[in-house]
C-alpha positions in Angstrom: 7.7 6.5 -25.7 7.8 9.0 -22.9 9.3 6.4 -20.5 12.1 5.7 -23.1 12.8 9.4 -23.4 13.0 9.8 -19.6 15.3 6.7 -19.5 17.7 8.2 -22.0 17.6 11.6 -20.3 18.4 10.0 -17.0 21.2 8.0 -18.5 22.6 11.1 -20.2 22.6 13.0 -16.8 24.4 10.0 -15.1 27.0 9.7 -17.9 27.5 13.5 -17.8 28.2 13.3 -14.0 30.7 10.4 -14.5 32.5 12.0 -17.4 32.7 15.4 -15.6 35.5 13.8 -13.5 37.6 13.1 -16.6 37.6 16.8 -17.7 35.6 16.1 -20.8 32.2 17.5 -21.8 29.1 15.6 -23.0 26.6 16.7 -25.6 24.9 15.6 -28.7 26.1 15.2 -32.3 24.2 15.2 -35.5 25.6 14.9 -39.0 25.5 16.9 -42.2 26.3 16.3 -45.8 27.6 18.3 -48.7 27.6 21.1 -49.7 30.0 22.2 -46.9 31.0 25.5 -48.6 30.9 28.3 -47.8 31.5 28.1 -44.1 31.1 30.7 -41.3 34.8 30.3 -40.4 36.7 30.3 -43.7 34.2 31.1 -46.5 34.9 29.3 -49.7 38.5 28.2 -48.9 38.5 24.5 -49.5 41.9 24.1 -47.8 40.1 24.6 -44.4 39.1 20.9 -44.4 41.5 18.4 -43.0 42.5 15.7 -45.5 40.9 13.1 -43.2 37.5 14.8 -43.7 37.1 14.8 -39.9 35.5 18.2 -39.3 32.4 19.7 -37.8 30.1 22.7 -37.4 29.9 24.1 -33.8 26.5 24.2 -32.1 25.6 27.4 -30.2 27.0 26.0 -26.9 30.5 25.9 -28.3 30.4 28.5 -31.1 31.6 31.3 -28.8 31.0 34.2 -31.3 33.3 32.5 -33.8 36.2 31.7 -31.4 35.5 28.0 -32.0 36.8 28.2 -35.6 39.8 26.0 -35.9 39.5 24.4 -32.5 40.2 20.7 -32.4 38.2 18.2 -30.3 38.5 14.6 -29.4 35.1 13.1 -29.9 33.6 9.7 -29.1 30.1 8.3 -29.2 28.8 7.3 -25.7 25.2 6.4 -26.3 22.2 6.6 -28.7 18.5 5.9 -28.8 19.1 2.7 -30.7 21.3 0.0 -29.1 24.6 -0.8 -30.8 24.7 2.6 -32.7 28.1 3.6 -31.2 31.3 2.0 -32.5 33.1 0.9 -29.3 36.6 2.2 -28.8 36.5 4.8 -31.6 37.7 8.3 -30.8 38.3 10.8 -33.5 39.9 14.3 -33.7 37.8 16.8 -35.5 38.3 20.5 -36.5 35.6 23.1 -36.2 35.1 24.8 -39.6 31.5 26.2 -39.4 28.6 27.2 -37.3 25.8 24.7 -37.3 23.0 27.4 -37.1 24.2 29.0 -40.4 25.7 26.0 -42.3 24.6 25.6 -45.9 23.7 21.9 -45.3 21.1 21.3 -42.7 22.0 19.0 -39.8 20.2 15.7 -39.2 18.9 17.2 -35.9 18.8 20.8 -34.8 20.2 21.9 -31.5 23.2 19.6 -31.4 26.4 20.5 -29.7 28.4 19.5 -32.8 27.3 18.6 -36.3 29.8 16.2 -37.7 30.8 15.6 -41.3 29.4 12.4 -42.8 32.9 10.9 -42.6 33.4 11.9 -38.9 30.0 10.7 -37.8 30.4 7.3 -39.6 33.7 6.7 -37.9 32.2 6.7 -34.4 28.5 5.7 -35.0 26.2 3.9 -37.4 25.5 6.5 -40.1 21.8 5.7 -40.2 21.4 7.4 -36.8 20.1 11.0 -36.8 22.0 11.9 -33.6 24.1 10.5 -30.8 25.3 11.4 -27.4 29.0 12.3 -27.4 31.9 12.9 -25.0 34.3 15.6 -26.3 37.3 17.4 -25.1 39.2 20.3 -26.7 42.8 19.3 -27.8 
């Protein structure tokens, strides 16, 4: 098990170095389910959610004291602990609507860079995964 973790950590560092050149960042994504309200960004205003349901909570690394609210990111799955978890060629655009640390619904894994809505997570990865490695870039 320790060797497998070391492998994925090494792979993550290599991928991070490669994607650094493309001006995108790498991190991890978890998922969360309803209830999504209230949010740290917009309270109980249901109009905050895009009609596509492609939204996320910001992890502490991108929260930026609330400045992340409303930011939009392009996100794609680059790897996961289980083979064939990522959906190849899928990139989505999400909107930050909440802070992961204080969201009403708990993420599938703590400490993620982003916690994606069920819809968003399922568009780029197998929904049975608890977390994935992602490449993301602010739009």
